[in-house]
N, C-alpha and C positions, 0 to 999 in steps of 0.2 A: 591563312589561319591566324587565330589569336593565341598567343602564348602568355599565360598568366603565372605569376610567381609571388611568393610572399614579399620579396623585395627585388627590384630591378636595379642593378648597379650599372649605370650608363657610362661612367668615366667621362661624362659630359655635363656634369651637374650633380646635385645631391641624389643619393639613392631614392628610389620611388617605392614607398610602402604599398603593398597590395597593388603592384604594378602589372602592366601588360604591354605586349608588343604585337603590332599587327604586321604580318609578313605576307608579301605577294611575290611569288616566284622566288628569286634569290635575294630580295631586298627587304629591308625594313621600311615600311611606309607610314607607320604611326607609332607613337609611344605615349604613355600616360598612366593614370591609375586605371585599375580594371573597370570600375564603373564608367569612366570617360571613354575608354576604348570600346567597351561593349555597346555603349549608346551610339557611338559614331559608326560602328561596323557590325550592326545586328545581323544575325543569321549566319555568321561565319563559323567555320569549324573551330572548336575550342580545345586547346591542350592546357590543362590545369596542372602545373607542376607541384602544387601544394606548398609545403614548408621548405621552399628552396630559394636560393639566391640565383637569379639569372644575370649573367655577365658576359662581356664579349669573350669570344674564343681567344686563347692565349697564342702568342706569336713567339716562336723560337728563332732568334736572330742569328744563330750560328750552330750548325750541327753537321756531323759527318755520318750519315746513315750507312755508308759503305761498311763501317766497322762495328755495327751492332753485334755481330757475331764474335767480337773480341772481348765481350764483357768478362771481366775477371781473369783474362788470359795473361795480362802483363802486370806484374807487381811493381810498385814504385821502385825506380832505379836510382843508382848513385848519382847519375848525371842525366841531363836532358839528352845528350848525345847517345848515352846508353839506351835510353827509351826509344830514340829514333831507330837505333839498330835492332831493338827488340820488336818493334812494330813492323819493320821491314821483313824480319824473319818470319813473323806470323802471316804477313800478307803474301809471302812467297808460296805459302801452302794453299792459297785459296784459288778457286776456279771462278769463271764468269757466273756459273749457277750459284755458287756460294755467295757471291756479291749480290746477285738479284734476290736471293732468299734473305740476306742480311738487310737489304733496303726495305723489302716488304715487311719484315718483322719490326724494323724500326718505325716505319710509318704507323703500323697498327699500335705499337706501344705508345708513341707520341699522342695519338688520338685518344687512347684510353685515359691518358693523363691530362686531357683537356686542351691539347695543342690543336688548333685548327689551321694555322699557317706556319710554314717552316722555311727557313733559308738553309738549303742543304747543299753542302759542297761535295761534289763527287769527282773522284779521280778517273771515272769511267763514263764520260758523257755518252759514249757510243752505246751504252746499255739502257739509257733512260727511255728510249722509245718502247721498251718492253715492260715498263713499269706501269701498274695501275695505281692511280692516285686516289687515296681516300681523303686527303686534306689538301688545302691550297698550298702550292709549292713554288718557291723560287729556286730554280736549279742553277748552281754556280759550277762551272767547269773548273776544277782545280788543276793548275798547270805548273809543271816543273821542267826546267831545261838545264839543270845543273851540269849535266855532262855534255849537252849540245846547245850552247847558247846561240849558235848560228841557225837554229831551227825555230826561232821564236815565231816568225810569221806563219810558218807551216803549222805549228802547234795550235795557234789561235784560230787559224782558218778551219782546221779540222774540227776543233771544238765547237765553233759556231755552226758548222754544218750539222753536227750532232744535236746541238741545243735547239735548232730550228725544228727538229723532229720530236721535241719533248711533248708528252701528253699535257693537256691544258685543263686546269680546273680554276681558271681565273687568277693564276699566279704570274710568273715571269721568268726571265733568264738573266744570267750575269756571268762574268768572268772572274776567276780567282787565281791570280798568280800567287803561288803558295806562300812564300816568304822571301825576304831578301837573301837568305842564305841558300835558297834552292831555285830562285827565279832570277834571271838576268835583268839588267836595266832595259835591254831591248824588249824583253817579254812584257815588263810593266808598261813600257811606252806603247807597244803594239796593242795591248789590252785597252789602254786608255783611249787610243785613237779609235778603235772599233766601238768602244762603249759610247763615245761621243757621237759617232756616226749613226749607230743603231739605237741610241737612247736606251741603253741597258745599264744595269748596276755593276759595281766593282766591289770586291772584298779581298782582304789579304790578312795574313797573320803578321803582327809587327811587335817588336820589342817584348817578346813573350818571356824569355828566360835570361837569367844572368849570364849564361854561356853565350847567348846571341850578342849581348852587350860587350862581353870580353872579346869575342871574335872580331867585331867591327871596330871597336874603340882601341883595343890593345893588340890585335893580331895574335891572340893566345887563347888557351883553354881547350877543353875536351871537344867542343863543337868545331872549333877552328881546326884542330888536328884531324878529326874525323873527316871533315869535308875536304881538307887538303889531301888526305889519303885516297879519296875517291876521284881525284883529278879536277876538283873545282879550281878555277882561276881565283886566287886569293889576293889579287892586287888591289881590290877595293877595301881591304882590311887594314886596320892600324891607323885610321885617320879621323873617324868621327863616330857618333852614336848611330844605332840603326834608325832612329827617328830622323836624325839630321840627314842621313843618306836618302831616306824615303822622300823627304821634302825636296831634295835636289832632283831626284828622278822624276817625280810626278808634278812638282810645282815649278820646274824650270828655274831660271836664274833669279826669279822674284822671291825665292824662299818659300815659306810655308803657306802659300796661297793655294790650299788643297781644294779640289772640287768636292762638292757635297755628296757626289755619287759614291765616294769611297766609304765602305763599312769596314772599320779596322777592328780586328779581333785581338784581344788581350791588352796590349799597351801597359804591361806591368813594370818594365825596366826603363825608367826615364831619368836622365841626368838633369841637374838644375838648369843647364842651358836649354834642354828640351822644353822644360816648363816655361822658360822665358819666351821661346818661340810660340808655344801653344797659347800663352796668354795674349801675345801680340797678333795672333792670326786673325784676319778679318773674315775668313771663310772657314766654317766649322765642318768637321766630318762626324760620322757616327762611330761610336765605340761600343763593342760588345764584350761584356765581362761574363765569364763562366765560373761562378764561385766554387763549385765543387771540383771541377777539373783543376782550377787554380790551387786548391788545397792539396789535391793529389800530388802535384808537382812541387809543392812548398815554394812557390814563387814569392818574390817580395810583395809587400802589401800593395794591393791595387789602389791607385791614387784617386779614389772615387770623388771625394769632396773637391779636390783641386780641379779635376776635369769638369765637374759639374759647375763649379764657380766660374770657370772660363767660358761657359756656354755650350759645352759639347753635349750632344744627345747620347746618353748612356742607356743601353738596353741589355738584356740578358739572353744567354744561350746555354745549351747543355754541353756543347762540344761533343766529342764522340764517346762511345762506351769503352774505348780503349783506355780512357782515363776518368770514367765516371761510372756510377752504379746503375742509373736508369735515365729515362728521358723525361722526368717529371720537372716541369717548370715551377711547380709548387715547392719542390725541394730546393730548387735554385733560389727562389725568393726567400725561403727560410734561412738558407746559408748566407745570403746577402745581409739579411736582418741581423744575424749573429755578429757579422763583422762591422755593420753600420747601425748600431742600436738606436741612434738618434733619428734614423730615417723612419718616417711614418709608414704604416702598412699601405695606405693609399698610394704614396709615392713609390713604394716597391712594386705594387701592382701595375702602376703606369709603365714600368720598365718592360713588361711583357705584353702591354696593350698599346697605349698611345705612342710611347717612345719607339717601340719596334715598328709600328705602322709608319712613323716618320722615316725611319731608316730605310724601309722598303719603298718609300716614295708614294705611299697610299694613305696619308693621314685623313683624307676626307671619307674613305669608305671602309677602313679597317680599324680595329682597336677601340671602337666606341659603339654604343647603342644609340643611334640617332636616325632621323629620317634620311633615307637614301643610302645608309650604310649597308654593306653586305650582311646577309643573315647568317653570320658565323657566331654561334652562341653556345654557351655551356651552362650547366646548372649544378650547384652543390647544395647539400643539406644546410639549412639555416633556420634555427629557431631560437627562442629566448631573446634576452635583451642585450647580448654582447655586441660589441662593435662589429659590423658586417665585414669590414676589411680585415680585422683580426681573425674572424672566422674563415675567411677565404685563405689567408696565408697558412692557417693551421691545418687545412684540409690535406690529408695524406693518403688517400686511397684512389683507385681508378674511379672514373665517373660513370654514372648510369645514363646520363643524357648529354649528347653532343650533337649539335647541328652545324653542318657545313653547306653553305650556298642554299640555305632554305630546306635542306633535307637531313633527316636523322637516320 
């Protein structure tokens, strides 16, 4: 079919006025102005979107659909440790069917807000074979061995068995040791070994809160006391920052030579010594910022400009609805723009398209409208002479037209 729109925002060059895209199967096979595409592909079915901007589907690089059902259930807490306790209390009330319903509701909401690809961390990989996928999904098994660090190999092997049964809509799988304070060094290393052997992705939460920094650097604070009370071995605390410990675990004795497969969520709390390591690192990883969840927790200012100036690929995610209002990446983009007003609307949009596609290892087929890219497309109303990128960021409603893998 030919899809025509007032403007086609390719993220691969300037927007095309009166543009059109030719789609065959699940791929884009041609792009240009509507007269050009009509002439080259006469007789094809035409979908004329009218006064709309056609753009690549958005990519959510960090989400927990398990907790869609916890929207507005947990008010901001006095400490991050209190929030951990609160979400654990809510999770204890949920059944497998609750989680399946929560994941399904989350997928539907994400798609309504223009997300066509999602990196979803799930604590229940054994459930994903029962999930019907409406959008392209990377499933990450979220792993915690805080009470049983001797079970790292068993946990990873069980997770991989479940992930291999995941429904497929052209996405992928990965492993997610939750965080340094809940996952052992053995678990991180086992995940890394499996990921390298299986060629899958890795993600983790790192340096998210001031309490995590206090725990590892000073062996003190509410998170330290909470985890000590549940029996965690605290011998790794009181020596270094979370980031420094992470580089030792996954980078070996060579320091911060981190594999590019790691997608690191948050990275809010960094010491000056961490920035020195980051600046000198020859291998860069991907960083996911969740602006509205960040505001919910009142974390320290996210070091966006410094990370970007060091060459790190920064993208956006919604995090979970246990700390956010909805799954709209448009709202995340606006929140980022409020905190980074010097950033152009186009650069903001890149963080949920081309940057996120790089993080998932698919820069050639996701995040752009170009020949041979996957036909994951969305359209939003666009008329008048205003800058099209400003129009896109200002959009604040569910979408009427979403295409995933060539199907609406």
